[in-house]
N, C-alpha and C positions, 0 to 999 in steps of 0.2 A: 620201701620198695611198692608201698600205696604211692606212698607221692612223685618215686620217680613215672611209674604209670600217669600217675598225671597229668608230670610236666609234659612228657609223649602226647599224650590226648590233646595234649596247649598246639601244642607247632602240628599236630596231624590233622590242627582244626586250620591256624593262621594257614599253613598252606592249599588247605579248603578255598577259604577267602580270599585268596595272590591265582589264584585257578581262576573264579567266582570275577574277579577284577580282571582281571587277563583275556579272558572271550568278552567282558561287556569293551571293552577297549576295542580287539577288531571289530567287533562288530559296531562299532564307532564307526569307523575308518573306511570298512568296506562300504557300512551306509553314505558315507560322504560318494566314498567313489563309482559308485549306482547311484547318485542323486547328478554328476555331474556327466555322468554317461559317452556315450558314443553315436554318433550318427546313426539313425539305425538299422539304414539299408545304402547304400553309394551315386542311387540320383537324387538320391532328401537329402534338402538344404539341414546344415547342424543350424541347434540355440540355439545354444549353452546358456547356462543357469547365469546371472552378475556379468551378461556381456552390457546393462545397458551403463552401468557405473563406470567399464572400456570406454564406449561407445564417446562419454562425456568424459572423456578423461584425453580424448581424441579431437577431442571438437575449440577444447580448451587451448587459448591464441600461450607462446611464453612467453614468459615475462620480458623474457633478456629482446625480444622482438623488437627489430632497431622500428622509429618511425622518425621518416621522411617530411622534412620538413618543402610546402610543394611553394616557399614563398623566394628558396634558396637555389642557385645555381652548383653547384657541384661540380666539382674535379673531376681530376683521377686519382689524386692527391688526396678529399674529402672522406671522394668513395670505397678505399682499401681502410683510413680508419675507418668505417660504420662497419665494414663489414668483418673485422679486428679486432670489434667490440664485439660485432654479433649474428655472428657465425655460426651456428654450432657444430662445425667439427672440431671451433681453436677449443673450445670448451670442451668438448672432450677428448681430442693431445695434451690437452692444459692438466683434467682429473687423469689423463694415467701418467704425465709427468707424478701428478702432486704421490699415488698412488705407491706408485715406481722408491719415491725422497720418502714414504713412510716402510717402503722394502727395508733400502739401507739402517733406515732405527730402528729399524724388525733384529738386523744383523750385527746393528751394533749395540744391538740390548742383549746380547748374549757374551759379548767381557764384563758384565757386570751380573752380583747373584741373585739373585731367587728369593723373595723373602719370603715370608703367608704367618698368617695370622689361621690359626685349625682350634676349633674348639668343637673337642671331641666329647658327645657324650654315649655310654654303654648302661644299657639296664639288659643284662641275664640270668635266667637258672637249669641249671645243671646238677645235678645228680653224682657227687664223689664218692667211690667207691673205698669204705673205711667197712676192712673183717670180711667179715659175709656181709656186709648191712651198706644200703647204698644213701648217702645220709646227703639229703637236699637243697644247697646253695643256695640265696640269692645276692647276684650282687650288681648294685650300684654306680658310677666311674665316670665321671667329672674332670678335663685333662681343659683347661687353656693352653695353647704351646704356641706357640714361635720356632718354623720351621723356615734351615737357614738349608739351601743347597746350590753349586757351586762348584764351576767347572775348572781349579786351579792350572793345569795344564792340558792343552797339546803340540800340536808338531800340524799345524797350518789349517787345520781346521774351520777356528773359526776367523781365522783372516782371509782365508781363500773368499768365508762368502760374504763377508764386508765389500772385500775384492771385488765379485762379479756384479755385487745388489747394487754402487758405485760405477760399475761398467753399467750397467741394467736403466741409470739413471741419466751418465752421461745419454748410453741414446736414445731413452722416451724424450728426455733434450731435446734430442736432434731431428726425431721425428718431432716435437712440436715446431721449431723452425722448417720441419718440410712443409706438414696440414699452412703454414703461413705465406710457404714459400710456393705451392699448388692454390690457396686464396684467391693471394694475390692477382696467379696467373686468367683468375677466376675470373675473376672481377676484373681486368685490363679485357682482357675477350669479350665479357657481355657490352662494359665499356664500350667499345671499339666496332661491336657489330648493332651493339644501337647507333652510334653514329653516324655506320653503315645509311642499317632503315630508317635515320633520317635524310641523311643527303641523297636518300635517296628517294623518297617525298618527297624532297621536293624539290630535289633533280622533274621529277613529273607534272610536279605541279607548273610548273615555268616553262613543260613541253604542252602542258594543256592554256598556259596561255594563248605560246606560237599554238599549234591546233587552230583553237579563236582566234586569234585573228587571221589561221588564211584564213577560215568558214566564212567569216564575215569578207573581207576580202574578194572570199568568190560569191557573194551571196553578191553582194553590190555592186559586183563586175556584170552577176547577173540580166540584175537589175536593168545596164544597161544597156545589155546585147554585145556586152566586150566577153562574153562567158558561154557554156554551152552548161545543160544542165548536167550532166555526168560529172566536173569540176568540181559542183556541188557537192556534192552528191558524197564525188570524194574526197572533200575537205572536214564533208561531216563525219562519212567513216573513221578518219584517220582523227582526227576531233572523240567519236567512241569511243576509240582505244587508246585514248589517252585519260579521256573516266576511268577506263578497267581497269588504268595501270598504277595510279589516281589509285587506288579504291585497294589493289591488289599493296603499294605502300604503304597503310597508312595504318589498316594491317599484320605487318609485316613491323611497323615502330611501337600496336602492344604488346605484341606479342614480350621483341627484344627488347622490350623498358619493363612487361614481369619480370625473365630471363634476370638483371639487373637486379631487380628488391627484388628475388628469393634473392638471389651469391650473399646481396649484404646484408643479410637476413634476417630482411623486413615483409611486408605482405604481397601479394604477387599486382594487385588491383592496388600500388601506391602513386599516385599522382605525383613527382620529380620533373624538375627540366635536370639538364647537364650539360652542360657546357661545347660547343661546341665543333666544329672538324675546323673553325677555319678560324676558329682562333688556338688552335696549335702550329706549331713546328714542327714540318715536317726534313729529316733528315735528306741531306747531298750527297750522301758519302762513309763508307766504309769505317768504317777508324782503327777499327783493328785488323788485327790476321788471325786464318780459321785459330791457329795453332795456340796463340797468344787464349784466347776467346776457349778451348777447349783446355787448357792449363791455367788454366778458372777455371769451368768448371770444378774441377779432379777433389781443387782447390779449399770452394764450396759450399758444394751439391752435397745438402743435410742427411739426404738418403743413402752416400757412397760417406763418410761420415759415420755415421748410422751404425752402414753395417762395420768397419774399422772397432768399433765401439764395442760386438759383437765377438770380435778377436779377443776384445783386453777379459771380456765377461767368460770367453773362455781358457780360456789360457789362467783366467783362478780356478774355472769348475778342472781343470783337473791337477791345480796346488787342493783342492778340496779331498779330492779322490785319492789321492796321495797318500794326503793324514789318516790315511787309513793305516796304512802300515804299521803310526806306530800306538806307541799309550800313553791313556787318555789316565788326569789324577782328577778326581774330585774328592768334594767332599760334605758331606751332607746331615747337617746334624738338627736338633730339637731341644724347648725350654720349656717348661712350665710349674705346676704347678693342681697337684691328683688331690682333690675332693674325692671321697668313696662313698658305700658304703654298702657293708655285711652282714649278714641271719643265711646262719646253720639249722638248718629246723624249725625246729617255730622255740628255741631262744632267743633274744634279748639280742639287734645288731648294734654293730656300729659305726660309726665315721671318724673317716680318717685321713686328714688330711699333709700334703710330705710333698716333695719336692721331686722332678723326675727329671730327667733330659742325657738326650744320647746324640752320641759326636760318633763321627765315624770317615774312614773315607776311605775313597779303594777302589784300586793303581786298574786297572779293565786292558790287554790285549788281544788282542783276537787273533790268536794263531790258526784255524785255517778255518775257510768258511764257504765251498766251494769256487774257491777262480770270481767268488762276485766280484773284489774286488779292482782282480787284473779284471773282468768286464766293465765296471763300473765306469777303468781310466781309459778302454782302447776309442771307450765307449764319447764319455770327455771329446780324444785326442782328433775319432771322422769325425765329429759336434765342428772340430772347430777347420779339419782344413775342405767339413765342406762351403762351413761360413763365408773363406781365402775364398774358392773358386763358384762362392757367388760374388765379390769382387771383382775381382778377374773377372766377371759376366757385366757386372753393371758398368765396371772401368768404359769395358766396350763397348756398352750398349753410349755412353754416355758421351765419349764418342761419336756413334757413328747419328746421334740428337744433333748435336753442335751442329756435326759441319752440313747437314741437310738444312739446319737451318739458318746458317749462315750463308747458304747458301743459296735459302726464297728468301732471303733474305735483299740477298747481292742484283736475285728475277724480281725480287716487289721492289727493290729502288730505278731499274729499269723500266717494270715497264706500266710506274706511277707516271718517268718523265717521259715517257712513250705515252699515254697518256695524255696528258697535259698540251703534249703540243699536237692531238689528235683531235681535244678540247677548240682551241684555237681556232686549226683549221678549220675542222663543221661547222664554228661561227661565225664564220667567214665566210664561210658557202652562203649559209639559210641566211645571214647580211647581205648579197649579193644576187641570189635568185631569188627572193623578198624584193627586192630592187626593180630585179632586173623582171617584176610580174610584173609590178602595178607598171611600169613602161610597158609593156606588150613586149615584148623583148624574148619571156620565157615561163614556161603556160606551167598549169595548175601538177602537173606531175612534177614535175624536176625542184617549184619548193616544199612539192609534200614530203619526196623525197630525203631532200636536206632539213625538210623539220623533224624526220627519222633520224636522219646521219644523228645531226644533235644534238638527243633526245639520248642513243645508242650516246655516242663521246660525256654527256654528262654523265651519267650515269655508268659507263667506263672507269669515269676520273674521281669519280664520291670513291666506287672499290677497289680502285691498284692505289688512293688512302690512306683508302682505311685493310686493306693487304699491308699497305707500304712497318704500319705501324702494330697491328698484329704480328707482323714477321722482329718488329724490335721489341718484343713485350716477350716475344719466344722466343726468340735467341736468350737474352735474360735467367725468365727460367732456366731453358736452358745450360747457363750456366752459373747458376746459383747469383747469379745480382738481383734478386728482387731482395731477400732476405737479409742484405748484403750490406743497403742501406736502408736510414730506416728512413725514410719517404723513398721509394724508385718512383720515376720517372722518363717514362723510352727518349734513352739521348742516341747515334746509330753510331 
């Protein structure tokens, strides 16, 4: 009886120690929460601890950042290659696809048995009632064993999970392609916006040169008594306006270059050169019908194919949910060697060694679960119908996007042709007015007006050309042509 009481006292002492340890852990956790804290009031700035390390991490440059060569003249294909290597969005989509591939491996692992090495060590003391006395028994057991678990048979549970993982991987791969499509579109759009800014700057420089020439002519004619002071002031004002426009154009070039550098994965302040717009070939006519473009978009658009892959995942989920109506047969067993020590009261203890193993077959069949399986199947079917409705909506949106892009490109093509004619006529008008002014046939206001018209024509010509290239890019983006070829180049 005394031995039994001693064991009970030891157990109570152990329980007390456990409670004290739990209290210390809870106190430490609450202390860490208080150490982080929250703002003292809604009007005070939050000063969290450890923010310095976060700031250092935010300021650190990514090791994958693109290094653009100052001496190289980049084409659109070159910039697309740089963006595909260094744009962080492609790395995000890539890692997501790799995670889905790992998920497929996890699903397939259910087809194989699980083998575990287990080392079990037990030490216990208890009181065994023998007659009218409690006999203290002390035991110590050490068992190193191998455990095997294997699902021998199920009806569609594991295969449904594998099919779902395959579909999710396919969807992730298509999302990766769609990310590249969007990145290529961003690069091309930023590239053409930079070309437009550079073209506008060149047009502003030409306009300033013309304005200075007109001002010089007005000053010379005033000195010879052939012009009035208001004529000279008018020419000076036109020249000042041209200088202002040039400064604005130069600022727009810096912003456009920074946008393009950011898109390709570089630093916004990177210095680099790009191929000029005069070196690019412009389309002269539409090459395909809008119906052909729509059908090509339905075949190629990765976002639409991604949704179709979701349908496969939904079918697999329905298959997996239906498998719960059938029984499962599983095997579980272990085998090893047990080394034990035992002692009763104060008698001599003994050591023993023996082989131990267990083998178990379990047939499990759920007969009733409160309609949980029915609701799971209903949910899976509803998810599939939702995905199908999203596909129908996406098809309608794609058709509308392709139609709008096709129409915009056709309009841009006509505008470019009209802008080219306007530029030619304005150039001829300015040259004629300037020459007539030199002969005294036209006044200075006519020359300034022709010079402003020529400046507007130059600006419109650059804008029309870049707008046409942007619309070509937009058609390729909407139809999925950007990911259908290795190196996409704008074609009509």
